[in-house]
Steps between C-alpha positions, in 0.01 A plus 500: 500500500542647152268796435243398237595790275865396501417139417287630212791678330740213565257271320516745208879468479606804704810439714444650846705581808455670837577870543572691818176646638449831674623502861192435713621743766605779264248586226667581169832349604644183348549204733846430355819592689522835318172614648437867424802505267359229271477634142224254408285447809275192495599422142828306504560124527534339838678185382851425380562557127225763491268477200718226351386281786131542421327172412186332373551204736198506731676302775768768523240777489308328781817482710563869446141586593543307826847640572421864421139562612372840390765543232437681175530308174680569175444332164709453185280453194574222249716595202187519288331761721573866575335753730401858428583681826295821539654731762269789595782691671665558162192565288420139417124544483533798264726290279255209512221733389722626217575142390132410483414823319760414234445126468162425652425328831745236615346151515372379833771293662644382830518823700611598849478827689830576671530613859615839373182550296638393162423207273672185381356385165623152401528411131607192311783588265862610507672828574860587426454845652458620857295806406235581247676827414565854618157607376339283769649591839393287791465184285769236558525147362574212737624170355654173613824688559341665803195459722194679634339508844193274505167512682429462788819689596489826696672814370723707729224764497256245640319455169401147401595333172188334362383326184240694304463240223622141532443380144798354310750747357370612161717524188642848465368706207714492188598867530631434851704200383654712227576789736675273748678281244653714226652310205845356567756629251773261609545202726770517764732206555365286783132541418485206261241236580497167319173477298481126578473574871223753434309252286520246782401768756178566306414145394526371859282775646204380707389836640542865396552358151432822314721696740784257438448520125513881497813508717681241285393674178640829630834332582524376142384827346741716698784294351371561150350153463158395377261452796262302276732199533311444827176403322548125542602544864186707559287224349683237706405672826137524392455858385240577235643633168295818519646564845866424433508682165383816675763459772784433256402796286488722809856400591621553143333841484652602832848452352420662167503176300151554358290812458 
C-alpha cells in the first residue's frame, strides 16, 4: 500500500522511487550490500536506473511499496520546482536567519523537516544553480536534476522525515529567482528550443498552467527571445491577463530583459 504522504506528492507531480532503508538489525547502517561502508546510508535508490527510474505512475509506485515494505522514499521535483535544502551540520540555520534578515521572511510553503534535523523548503520556480552562494553555507538547492529524501522516510540516525506544512509550493520571491538565475550572456549550441513547441506546451496546459508558462517563458528569454509571445498561449489555456502578465514579466526580469 502506498503511504498517503507519498501519494500526495505524486499527485503534485513529484516523481518518486524507493530508497534503501536502514538495516533493521544494525542501527545507523544501510541495508544495501555495502553496509557500514555505504557512503550514503538510507538515501540512495533501490531500483535500477537510480533516480532516472523514479516515476509518477501510481501503479508502479504501488508495486514498489508492496515489493519493498519499509523502504525509504526519494522524490524528484518537477522542472518548475526547486528545494531549498537547509543542512544544520554546515550552518544552514544560521544562513537561513541571515537570508531572512536581509530579505525578509520567506513565504510559507511546502516544508519538510529532514531526519537529520534540517529543512526542505519547496518553491515554484527555476534554479540554474546548485547553491545560493558562499555567503550562505549549509544552504543547497535541489532541482529536477537530483532528488531529496521524502517523508515518512527514516534517517540513518533514526530521525524521521516529516511534513511540517503541506500547502502547495509557493512561488519563490523575486530576489531568490534572480540569485539562482543570473542573466545568460550567451546561449550554448544545443540549448535551442523551438518557440512553436513552447507555445503549444503552454496553450495545451490543463494543470499547473502558470508553472508551465513561467518555465516556457524562461526558455525563450534565456535564448534572447521575447517571452511575451506566449500571451495568446496563456489566454488559450485559461489564464487571466493580470496573472500571465505578471508571470511573463517575472521571467523577462530574471533574464535581464526588463528592469
